[in-house]
Structure formats: structure tokens, C-alpha cells
N, C-alpha and C positions, 0 to 999 in steps of 0.2 A: 504494500500500500504506500503510495507516494504522498498521500495526505493523511493527517491524523484521523483516526476513525471516530465516528459517533458510536458510543457504546450504549446498548439498550439492555436493561435487565428485565426479562419477562417476555414470553412469546404468546400471549393471548392476543385478542383483537387490537388492543391499544398499542402494544409493542410492535406487532407485525405491520399495522397500518402506518405507524410512524416510520418504521424502517423502509417501507416501500416508497413513502413520500420524501424521504431524505435523499433519494437518488439525484445525482450520481455520486454523492459523497460516499466513501466507504463506511460500511456499518458492520460492527461486530455485535451479534445478537446472542446473548447468554440465555439459552433455552431451557435450563433446568434439566430434568431427566431426558426429555425429548421434546421436539418442537410442538408446541400447542398442547402437550399432554397435561401440564401442571396448572392450567389456567381455568378460571371460572367460565370462560367463553364457551368451551365445548359442552358445558353442562346447561347452558342457557336454553330454555325451552320456548318461551313465548315469542320472541322475535324482536323486531326493530320498529319503534313507533315513527311514523312519517305520514305527512298529509298527502297521500297518494290517491285518495278517492275523489270523485268528481264533486261531491258535496262538502269537501273538507278544505282547510286552508292552513298554512303555517301560523297565521294569526290565532286561529282557534287552538292549535296545538300548543302554542306559547301560553295562551290563557289557561289551558288545563294544567300545564306545567307549573305555572305560578300559583294557581289555586291549590294544587296538591302540596306545594311547598310550605303551606301554613304560615305565610307572612315573611318567610326568610329566603325565598327563591329570588335570585337576581333577575329582574325583568329583561334587561338587555341581553344577558347570557341566554335566557330562555328563547328570546327572539332569534338570536344567532343559531342556537341549536335547531329550532324548528324550521328555520329557513334553509338550513343546510341539509336537513334530513332527506328529502326526496332524492337529491343528487347523490347522497352517500349510498342509499339503497340501490339506486340504479347502477352506481359504480360497482357494487358487489355483484349485482346481477350480470354485469359485463364480464366479471371475473369467473362467472360460472356458478354462482350460488343459485340453486333452483327454487326460488321463491314460488309459493303456491299461486296459481293463476286460475281464473275462471275459464269456461269454455270459449268465451270471446277474446281471451288474451288479457283481460283486465286483472288487476291485483285482487287476490282473495285475502281480505283483511279481517283480522279478529278484533273483537271488542274486549277491552280489559278495564280494570277498575279505574274510576275517576277520569276516563276519557269520555268526551262528549259524543263520540261516534266510533265506528269501526276504523281502526287506524294502524293496526299492528301487522306488518309484513311477516309472514311465517313460512316455515318450510316443513311440509309433511306433518302439519299439526303442531308437533312439539319438538322438532329436530333442527331448529334454526342454528343453534350454537354449533352443533357438529358440522353442519354444512358450511358455515362461515369459516370455521377453523380449517376445514379441508381445503377450501378454495384459497385462503390466505397462505396456508402452508405450501401449496403448489406454487403460488406466485413467488413466495420468498425463496424457495429452493431453486427457482429458475432465474432469480435476479442476480446478475453478475456482481452487483455492488454489495451484496449481503454475504457476510461470512457467518454461518450458523455454527455455534459451538454447543452441541448437545452434551449433556453430562457436566456442564459448567453452571455454577450458581454464583450470583452476586452475594457477597457477605458483608459489604459495607462500601463506603465512599472514601475516596482519597481527598484530603483537605488541601486547599491552596490558601495558605495564610490563615487569617482569622475569619474570612468570609468568602469562600469560593470552593468549587469542586473541580478537580483536575483529572478525575477518572474513577475507576472502580477497583475494589479489592475483591478478587474472585477465587473460587476453588474449583478445580477440575475433578473429573470422576475418580482420579487416583488419590485425591486428598491433598494434592499439591496446591500451594497458594500462589497467586499471581497479582501483581499491581499493573493494571492496564490504563495507560494514559489515554485521554479522550479529548477530542475537540469539543464535544458536548456529551453529557451523561443524561440518559433518560431512564427514570424509574417507571416501570410498568408492571409492578408486582402484585396488583390486585388489592383486595381489601383486608379485613381483619377478622373474618368469621371464624377462623381457626382458633381464636382466643376464647370461643364459647364451646360449651359441652355439646350443644345441639346446633348444628349449622348445616347449610347446604353448600358451603365453600370447600375447595380443596384444603386439606389440613395444613399445608405450608403457608397459607395466607394468614399471617399473624400480625399484620400491621407494621412490618419491618420498615416500610417506607417512612413512617412517622418518626421512628427512632433515628434512622440514617440522616434524614433531611434536617431534623431538629438539631442534631449534633453539629451541623454546618451552619446553623443560624436561621433556618427556615422557620416560618410560623405554621402552626397547626390550627386549622379552622374547623369549628363545630364538631369536635371529636365525639361528642355525646350522642350524635344522631346516627344510630344504628337501626337499619330497617330489618324487621323480623317478618319473614314471609309467613303468612297465616296458614298455608296448607302444605307444610312439609309432611311427608308420609311417615307416620309414627310407627316404625317397625324396628327400632333399636339398631339402626345402622349409623355408622359414623364415617363420612358425612351422611346426613339424612337425604334420601331422594326427594324430589320435588314433584308435587302435583300442580302443574302449570295453571296460572290464572285463566288461561284460555278456556279451561273446563267450565269455570263459572260464567265466562262469556257465552258459552254454549248452553247455559241453563242449569248447570250442576248446583246443588243446594247444600248449605251447611246445616247439619242436624245434630241434636243431642242424643243421649242414650235412650230416649223414648221415641226417637224418630221425628221430633218436632223441630221446625226451623226456629232459629233464634235471632237472625239478622234483621228481618223486617221490622221488629219492634225497636231496633236500635238506630237504624239509618234509612232514609228514604230510598237509597240505592241498594239496600239489602246486601246481597253477596258481592255486589260490585261497588261497595263503598271504598273509600281510600284504604290502602293497605294497613295504615296504622290503626284505623278503626276496627277493621276485621281481625287483625292480629290481637288486639287487646280484648276483643269479644271472645275469641277462641281461647285465649289464655285464661280469662275469668271463668269460662265454662269448665275448663279442666281443673282449675283451682277449687271450684265449687263442687267437684266430684261428679259433674254431669257429662263430662267427656265431650268430644267433638269429632264429627265425621263429615266427609265430603261425599255426597250421594249423587253420582252421575248415572245411575241406572236408567232413569227415564230420558235424561238429556242425551246420552251417548249410547249406552247399552251395548248391543252386539257389535256396533261399529268400532268399539274401543281399540282393537288391535291395529286397525288400519288408520284411524284418525289420530290416536294418541299412543303410538307404539312405545315410546320411552316410559311413560307412566304405566302402561299395561305390563311391560316386562318387569318393572320394579315391584308392582303389586303381586304379580303371579309368583315371582321369586320368593315372596314372603307368605305364599299360600292364600292370597286374597284375589278373588275374581271380581274386578271392578265392573264387569258387565252385569253382575247380579248382586254385588255386595257393596255397601258403603265403604269408603276408605278411611281408616283412622288417621287423624291429623294432629299436628301440634305446631306452634310457631317455632321458627328456627332463624338464627342470625343469618342474614342473606346478603345485605348490601350496606356499605358504609357511605352515607351522604357526606360525612366529614372527610378530612384528609389533609395533605400538605396544601397550604394555600397557594394558588397559582393565578396567573392572569388568563385571558382567553386563548393564549397560545401554549399553555402548560408550563410557562416559565415561573420558577419558584421564587424569584427575587435573589437567589443565591447564584452568582455568576457561574455559568457552565452547567447548571442543574435544571432539568425539566422533569415534570411528573405528570403522567397521562393516565387516563382511565380511572378506575375506582380508587387508586392510590392518591390521586389529586383531588382538589376541591376548588372549582371556580365559583361556587355558590349557586349554580344553576338548579340543584335539587332542593335547596333549602332544608326544611326539617323533615321532608318526606318525599322520596323520589316517586315520580309518576311512572307507572308500569311501562316497561320496555323502552325507557329512556336511557338505560345503562349502556347497552351496546352502542347506541347512537352517540352518547357522550364520548365514548372511547374513540369512535370514528372521527368525530368532528375535531376534538382536541388533538388526536394523533396526527391527523392531516396538517392541522395548523402548526403543531410543534415541528414536524418534519420540514415544512416550508420555511419556518422562522430560523431553524438551525442552519439551513442553507444560506440564509442572508447574514448570518452572524459568525464571525471568527474572532474569538477572544484571545487566542494564543495560550489558553490555559494548559494545554498539553505540554507546553514548554516549562511550566512552573515546577518547582520542587517543594517537597514537604517532608515531614518526619516519616519515619518508618511506621507503616500501618500494621496494627495487630488486630486479629479477629476478636470480636467481643465474646463474652461468656455465652454459653448455650443454655437453653432451658428445654428439657425433654423429660420423658418418662413420667414418674409420679409427680414431680413438681409441676410439670406442665398440666397434667390432669387436674391437679389441685387448683391451679389458676383458672382453668377452663370452667370447672364446676362453680367456683366463686363468681366468675364473671356472669354466668347464666343466672345464678341465684340473686346477685345484687345489682347487676347492670343490665338486666334482661328487659323483658317487655314492660315491667313496672319496677320503678326504683323508689327508694326512700333515703333520707339523710342517714338513718341508722345503718342501713345496709351498705351504702356507699362509704361511710366511715369505716365500717368493718373491712370492706374490700381494700381501701387504701392502706389500712394497717397491715393486712396480709401482704400486699404488694411491697410495702416498705420492709417488712420482715424478710421476705424472700429476696429482695434486692440486697439487704445487708448480709444475707447468708450466701447468695450465689453471684452477686454482682449485677450490674445494670444490663441484663440481657435485653435484646430487642423487644421480646414479647412483654416483658415487665414494663418497659418504657411506654410501649403502645397502650397497654392496659391502663397505665396510670393516666395517660392523656384522656382516655374515655371516662374513667372514674372521676377525675378532677373536673372535667367539663360537665359531667352529669350532676356532680355535687354543687357546682357553681350556678347551674341553671335552675333556679327555684321557681319553676312553672312546669306545666305540661303543654307541650307543643309538638305536633307531628308525631314522629316515632319516639320521642322522649316523653315518657309518662311518669310523673312523680305522684305517688299516692298521698304524700304529705303536702303537695302543692298542685291540686287538680286543675287550677285555672291558668289561663294565659296572662302574662303581664305585659305592660307597656312602659316605655317604648320597646319594641322588639329589636334585638341586636345579635350579631354573630358573636360566638366565642372565638377568641384568637389567643393562642398560648405558644410561647417559646419555652425552652428548657428552664430558663430562670423563673418565669411565672409558674411553671409546673411545680418546681421545687418549693414554692411558697404556699401551695395548697396542701396543708397538713391535716391529718385526722385529729380529732379533738384530744385523743389520748396523748398524741405526740405533743400537741400544743400545751397541754397541762403539764407534761414533764418538763417542757422548755421553760414554762413560767415558774415552776418550782426551783 
């Protein structure tokens, strides 16, 4: 390579789209175990939201995005996202993604929660993620400017002085460590669902982006807003398989142990209410001992294997026939609306560092992501990041810094303990007492094991949740059930994070 490379950590939709749009700059793509295999993209079922219907418009899509964000969604970012959406879907179709079409060639679009109409471009009912990963993987493997390093993992960032990123600390499949200098570094590592005991995310998604970027001076925005998907299939699998929201769009109903629907009494849109509303309702059903099931027998029935093959296979593997039986469900950590604060190009404010996809936060999702805006956000910001990197050459790869050492790891029983505590105290419903207990645990574990990435990320979530003394969107406080004014984003750096102390620690300090 005659030019310094762009180094991208992560090979889901955000990392791959950024890599493709950085051409002709040389790109090194750290793909984890194998290209596309470790990302949430391949598990995405619903599809991509875009105003592709004749009776729809980007303006309506933007309005729905802002409404779902519960007062915190950035309106200009929502307009940018919605206006770019049709072009991004068509670009994927041109790459070979076989989106569902009607007999006349028009788009077959699904209706999902909080959308004002059918707007979700899908593939074979519930296989959008798999098809997108397959198409992008083919494109990346055939792109001459992309060097794919499978079996390589990002383990941290290389600092340039007090505020800058000059590359990536990586580990290859043999366990050897490498410092890779970069023209620009792009974090595309996904969210933090792996910090929770019940999640739909790959287990390696533990919020490492928050820890890495914060150590270089980046700000973390709205870490408390974790979206819980209301219809994870409750069959004791880790990660939990998902029953796509498109099922409810087709007419599937949520029922209790007596077979009675419970959503119509709670929201005018019933099963298609915003995700936070449905997740909290399902959670309360379970806590009350009434249980929760998704009944698609009448809505889908015998057509299940053809229309929703992914869900069908997950159910039958657990001995459930969704053609004739309701599906047991529970909320699961699914998507992080917060993340490393970036601008509309994915730039973190730290010279040389970009964050795209779920790891970053432009503010577009606010307190509650609109269904099927996640893959879209990865596409829009990935494209913009790739184009901006081509226009920017900071010479950071020529910088020098200290010898980088990998941070402490958290695995085995300590990680399980953290995941259980996160689900218990920073889950669908939170309280000051629970969050205080969680912070104490995180601090005790940090003192014992060191500042592992997972502990730093978990502390951002717990601190943000403790500071937000209201219920808004996906953040529900049992001790603060109402919204407060004025509404404001949470923004924390490492210094502010260290100042959020549990009461027990504060009392010791006062003594």
C-alpha cells in the first residue's frame, strides 16, 4: 500500500459500507472471526425503513422518527436519514440484495411499530440481514482496495498525544499483537447487548467502542437509552432468537396465560405501539406472573415456514410449532440508541477517529429508535464517513505515541455476574436503589480486575440511567415515572463518569 490505510474495526453493514465508500483509499478491515459473521446485521430480520411507497414520503418518515424518539431525536438528523433512505435501499438492490417485490415489480413493504404506513423493505419475510451481509461480503471481497483480515480483532486504539487517534491495537488469530497505523480509524463494533443476560446481540458486542473512544477524549451521548425488543423468543438460548416485529405487522397478537390480549387497553396502536411501550407491557406481564406470548396462529398459521423461515426454525428447534402454538416471549436488550457522540459524518471530534453504526450516536434515534431505522442509520453514516475520510488527510499515521498495552479482560463468571446485574438493575425498568447497587458492583469489580472495556461501558449506562431522573422512551424509572422539562441529552466523558459515585462510596468519602 503506497498510502496509509483506513483501518475499520467490524464487518457488519456499517463497517462494510464505509469500506466500500472509502475507495480508492486502501482499507484494512478487521473482520473478527470471519467476514460478517460476528455482526448484528446478519441477525436483523425486519429490514430497512424507507419511503418507497407511492403514498409515502421522506417527510413522513422523518416525522415518525422524531415522534418515536420521545423528545430527544434530532430533527435535522432524522430528515437526513429519511431523505437518504430510498437511495440506500436501491443501492443495495443494485448490489444484488433480493428485496421482496410484488407481482408488478413494486416494493413489498411491511408495517412495523410506530410507522404511519407500510415502509419496511424486507427480504423473504425475515431474512433481510442475511441477504444484506451476503451481498456486502461479495462486494468487499471483490474490491481491490479492501484488505480483509479474518481472525483479527480490534482490542483498542493507538493514542496520538492527548487528543487524537493514530491507529488500532489488534490481535490476530495466533494471539499475536499488532499496532496498525491509520490515516483514519473507524469503529464499527456494534452495540452493547452482550452486557445483558438476555439479549438478541452477538455476545462480543459489549460496548467496547464507548471505552476505547472515551479513553481518547470522546464524549458518550445518552448511554442510558437501551432498547429492549419486546418479542425475543423465550427459550433459554443465549443470545435469544428474535420474533420479528413484522409478525405483529401481519396481525400477530400479544396474549397472557389465559389467552387474553393485553395491549389494546394500554395503547391505541395495541401491538404496534412504540417498542418501549410494548417492551414495558411485556415485562410487567411477566413480573406479575401472567406471562406473555406472541400468537401468530391466525395471522400467519400454515404459511409460517415460507413467510417467516428464520422465526419458524428457531421455534421448531425448541419444540414449538408457531403454526399452531403461541410463542413464549420476553424483552431482550436489542439496540443501543446511545453511543460515542458523532456528527452527521460519524466523526467523533477526536482527530482521526470515526464511529459508525450502532456504536455511534448522532442523536437521530433519541430515546427510542423507530423500527428498522438501525440498518438504515448504518448505511447513511457509513457512506458519509467513507466520503469524508477521502476528503481528509490529517497525517496522523505519521505520529508516534507510547507503547500500547491491551486492557484487562472480563470473561467467565465475572462477566456472567455483570450481565445478570445489568439485566436486573439497568433493564426494562430501573430505580435509584438498583442503579446504586449496580454501580457499587461495577466499582468493586473494577478494583478487583481493572478497568476492563465491559466494566467501563456498563458504568456509562448505569451512570447515565442514575442521572436521568425521569422516564422517557426506552429509559423507564419506577421511582420517576414522569417526563421532565426541559429535555436534554446526557453527555459524559471519562472525568464526568468518575464523578458519578454510588451513595455508599460517597458516604465513605465524607467520613
